[in-house]
N, C-alpha and C positions, 0 to 999 in steps of 0.2 A: 866521139872525142870532141873536145873544145879547143879551138885554136885562138890564141890571143896575140894581139899586137899592141904594145904600149908605145906611143909615139908622141913627139912634140911637134907642133905646127908653128913654124917661125920663119922669119926672113922672106916674106912674100907669100902670096897665095899658092897653095898646092906644093909647097916646099917642106919636106918632112925630115926631121931628125929622129931616127929610130932608136928607142931606148932598149927595147927587147922585142923579139918577134918569133912566132912560130910559123910565119907565113913567107919569110924571105923578103927580098927587096926588089924594087923596080923603079925605073925613072918615070917621072910624070905622075900618072894616076897611081894610087897606092891604097891597099896592097892588091895584088892579083894572086888568086889561088887556083891552080890547075886541078880540076876535078877528074878522077878516073870515071870511065863509063859506069853508069848505074848508081853513082853516089847521090846522096841527097843532103840538102842543107835544111836543117830544121829551124834555125833561129839566127838572126843577125841583130846585134844591138851594140850600143856604145855607152860607156861610163865616162863622165868627165871627172878627172882627177884634180886638175888645177883649172880654175875658170879662165876662159880665153880673154886676153887683153890685146889691144892694138895701139898703134901710134897715131890713130886718126886725129884726135884732139883731146886736150885735157878735159876732165869732167865726164868723159864717155869712155869707160874703160872695160866694162864687162860685156863681151860680145858672144856669150854662149848662145843666145837666141838667134845669132847670125850664122852659126855653124850648121850647115846642112849635110846630111849623110845620104849619098846616092848609091844605090846598089843595082848593078846590072848583071844578069845572068846571060852569058854568051857574048858574042861580039856585036858590034853595031850592025853587021850585015845579016845576022841570023838570030835576031831576038824575037821573031814572030812566035816561036814555040815556047817561049819562056816568059817569066815575069821580067819586064824591062826595068824602068827606073822606079825606085821607091824612095821617097824622101822622108827622112826622119830628122827632126830638129833636136840637137843636144841641149841639155839643160844641166845646171849645176846641182840639181837635187838628186840625180841618180842616172838611170839609164834611159835611153830612147829606143824602145824595142820595136822590132818588126815581127810580130807574131801573126801570121796569116791564117792559121788554122789548117794549113796544108803544107806539104813539103815542096821545096824547090828541087826539081828532079833534073838530072843530067843523063839522058839515055845514051848520049855519046860524049866524048871528051869535050868539056867546055871549061870556061873560066868564070870566076866570080870577080867582077871588077868593082871595087868599092872605092868611091871617090869622096873625099871630104872637100867641101867648097864653102867659101864665104859668100853668102847670098842673102842680102837684106836691102830692099830698095831704099828705105829711109836712111839707113846708116851709111850708104854710099855717098851721101851728100855731106860735105864738110865746109867749114869756114877757114879761109886763109886771109892773112892780113893783106890789105890792098893799100894803094897810095892814099895818104891823108889829104883831105880837102883843106882849104885855106882858112875859112872862117869858122871858128869854134861856135857851136850852136846846139840847141836842143828844141824840141817841139816844132821842128820845121816840117815841111812837106816834100815829097819826092814824086817825080813822074818820069816815065821812060819804059820802053818795052823790051829792053835788052841790057846786058851788063856793059856793052860797049857804046851805049847811047842813052844816057839818063841825066837827070838834073835834080838838084835840091834847091829850095827857095825858102826865104824867111827864117823864122825861128828866133827864140830868145837869144839875144846877143848880136844879131846881125839882120840887115834888111837885104842882103845880096842874094844873087842867084849864081850857082856854080854848075858847070857841065862836066860830065865824065865820059871819056872816050874808050874806056876799057883799060887804060894804062895810067892816065893822069887827069887831074882836074884843071879847069881853066875858068876864068870869069865869064859869066853869061850876061845877058841883058839886064838892065837895072829896073826891077819892079817898083811899084809904089803901092802903099797900103793905106787903109782907112785911118790908122793910127800908128803910134810908135810901137816898137818892139813886138812885131807880129809873131805870135806863136800859137801852136795847136791849130794851125790852118790846114786846109785840105788842098789836094792837087790831083790831076789826072791827065791822061794823054801821053803823047810821045815827046821826045826831046825837041823836035822841030815843030810840034803842033800840040801844045799843052795849055794848061790854065791853072791858076791858083784861085782859091775862094775862101771866104770866111776867116776864121781864126779870132784871136783876141789879143789885146795888149793891156787890159785891165779887167774890170768886172763886167764890161759889156762886149759881147761878141760883135764881129764885123759882118757887113753885108757885101762888101766890095768883091768883085771878080775881075780878073785880067786874063787876056789871051796872050800866048807866047808863040812866035813863029820861028824860034831858034836864034833870033837876033834881038828882037825888041818886044816889050810888053805894051799892050793896048787895053784901055779900059773897055769893059763890056757890061752886059746887063747885070744888075744887082740881084742878090738872093732875095727870096720872099721872106725868109726867116733868118734872123741873126743866129749864127751858130759857130761853135768851135768843137774840137774833138770829134768831128764827123767823118765817117768813112766815105770815100768817093771811089768810083771806078768808071771806066769807059774811055772814049776818045774825046778830042777837043770839041767836036760838034755833036756829041751824043754821050753826055756824062750824067750819071746819077749821083746825087748826094743825099745821104740818109742819116737819120738819128743825130746823135751828138748832144751838146749842151747849149741851151739858149739862155736868155737872161733869167737866172734864178731857178731853172728847171731843166729836166731832160726832155727830149722830144723824140718822137718816132716818125715824124713827118719826112716825106720824100719829095724831092723836086728834081726835074730833069732839065738839062741845058742843051739847046739845039745849035749852039754857036753864036747866039745873040741874046736870047732871053731864057729865063728860068720859069718853068711851069710846074705847079704842084700836081703830084700824082697820089697813088694810094699809100697809106701809112704802112709801116712795118707792123708785124705781129707783136714783137717784143717792145715794151714801152721804155726800157732802159738800154740804150745803145751808146756806151760811153767808152772812149779809148779802144774802140773796136777797129778792125782792119777791113778795108775794102780790097777785093781781088777781082780783076777782070779788065781785059783790054778792050772790051766792048760793053755796051750797056745791057745786053742780054745774051747769055746769062751773066749775071754778076753775083758775087758772094760777099756777104758781110759776116765776119767771124768775131766772136767775143761779145755777143749780146747777153745781158743778164737774164737768166731764166728763173729767178726766184731763189736760187741756191748759189750759183757761181756764174761767172761770165764765160760760159762755154757754148752758149747758144749760137746757132748758125741759121741764116736766112738766105734764100736764093731768089733773085729777081729775074723775071722773064721779060722785062720791059714794060710791065704794067702791074702785075700782081706779085706779092711776096709769098713764098712758101717756106715753112720751117724745114731745115735740112738736118743732116746727121750732126749730133753734137760733136764739137771738137774735144780734144783730150786735155789740153792745158788751158787753164783759165786766163783770160786776157788781163793784162796789167799795164803799168806805166811803160814797160819796155816793149810792148807788143807792136809790131809793124809787119804788114803783109806785102807780098808781091806775087804776081802770077796772072794767069789767064784761066783756062779751064782746069788746069792744075795749079796749085799754089803752095806757098810756104809762108809761115808766120813765125818770126823770131820773137822770143819772149824774155829777152834779157837774161837774168840769172835762172830762169825757169826752163831754158832749153828752146827747142824748135819743134814745130809740128808741120807736117806736109800733107797735102790733099792730092790724091791721084785721080780725082774725078768721081770716086766712089766712097773711099774711106780715108780716115785720118790716121797718121802714124807719127810717133815721136821720133825726131831726128837728133842730130848732134847739136851741142851747144855752140854758141859763138865764143870766140876767144875772150873778148871784152865782156865777160858775163855780167858785170855790174853796171854796164852803161845803159841808161834808160832814155826814153823819149827820143829814139832814133827814127830814121826814115829809110824806106827801101824801095827799089824799083827793079824790074826784070821779070823773070818767069819763076815757076815753081821749082825748076831744076838749076837755074843760074840767076843769081840776084846779087845786088849790092846793098849792104846795110851801112848807112853813113852817119857819122858824127853822133851826137847825143850828150847826155849828162852823166859824167863819171861820178855817180852818187857816193860810192864807197871809198874812192881814192882821191880825196881832196875836195870833192863836191864842186867840180868846175865843168864848164862846157868843154866838149871834146871835138877833135878833128879826126879821130881814128875811124877808119873804114875797113870793112871786110867783104870779101867775095864769097858767096855761097855757090858751090859748084860740085860736080861729080868728082869723087876722089880718083886720083891716078892709081890704078891697080898695081902698077909697078912700084909704087912708093908706099904701099900698105904692108905692114908686117904684123903678124899675129903670133902670139905665144900662148901656150897652154898645154896641158897633157890630157890625153884621152886613151881609154882602152877600147879597142874594137874586138868584139867577140864573135866568132863564127862557129856554130855547132854543126858538125858534119856527122851523119850516121850512115 
């Protein structure tokens, strides 16, 4: 016989509204079927009736790929003699079947515990609106290793520095620049030990670099190559700057900063590294995301402190809205193209920011918790923005999912 359960998942994780059922009800995990001695289960599968949607963020609504089906035969204490957990992902195209080629047997009275869970690493990270900074800007740079200790500096529209403490923004020390209206500059380090370098205010990129101690800015050694749009990563006394745009051309050159001077090192493999993102709180390893590979800007390179190696391609192509943050794990927001995250091995697409159309932003923090600040509101008036967002793990108690699915269990 085939036992069916049609249910709707809503109002929080693992909370079910039963529409019709041959299996009965239970609290918590659902459903549980008591098997008499000697019974066998031939097949367990799911059909999605209505695609699953959530309240996570606008623009990210279909979460079928995030719904996992776990099946356990027996209790937690006596699963040694049975198949334990079997995961199957539901999808809107049809069923997600568990056909093992053999039967699940119950020589004594056991239960089938079938649990539906929301389980997807990338989709658990969401953007929430944070306090706005004071100076509207775009093309600025950011530095800082946590959401409660970061800063932004320069950018079209302002020459100021602002610091963020996890709740609000305040004025930082006053930097100076090689020319007026410094934008598309680079930065690295922590809030109390950082630096800015390069950028542009016209057709000629800058060479100037300044150190920051959390209070004041001090002139330091100049870059070897004038450049803007260049990704940077590392600490204040061990930073790498690579690629970008120099006078009239792209560059793949790399140089390192030791706290006083810049020294040329090995070039990157990709020749076009423009509007790419640097990820890393140390100089090795460091990651640059968004290199042009001849087709699109999804190329990735990893730096070991001396040599560049090509890494696994990203998923979303780099664009004017792309800004990265993180250490060994990282995130890159791409304006209206969404977000992608790196877990140290692979890339996954994550949720969109709320200000989808705001470009040329800057970000600091980690791959799991970051601030994306200010930018250019291209589609809504075409003006510099002060809107900021925090990227963090979603509160499971505040997530609601809705959709309909049939769970089928064939017992013989």
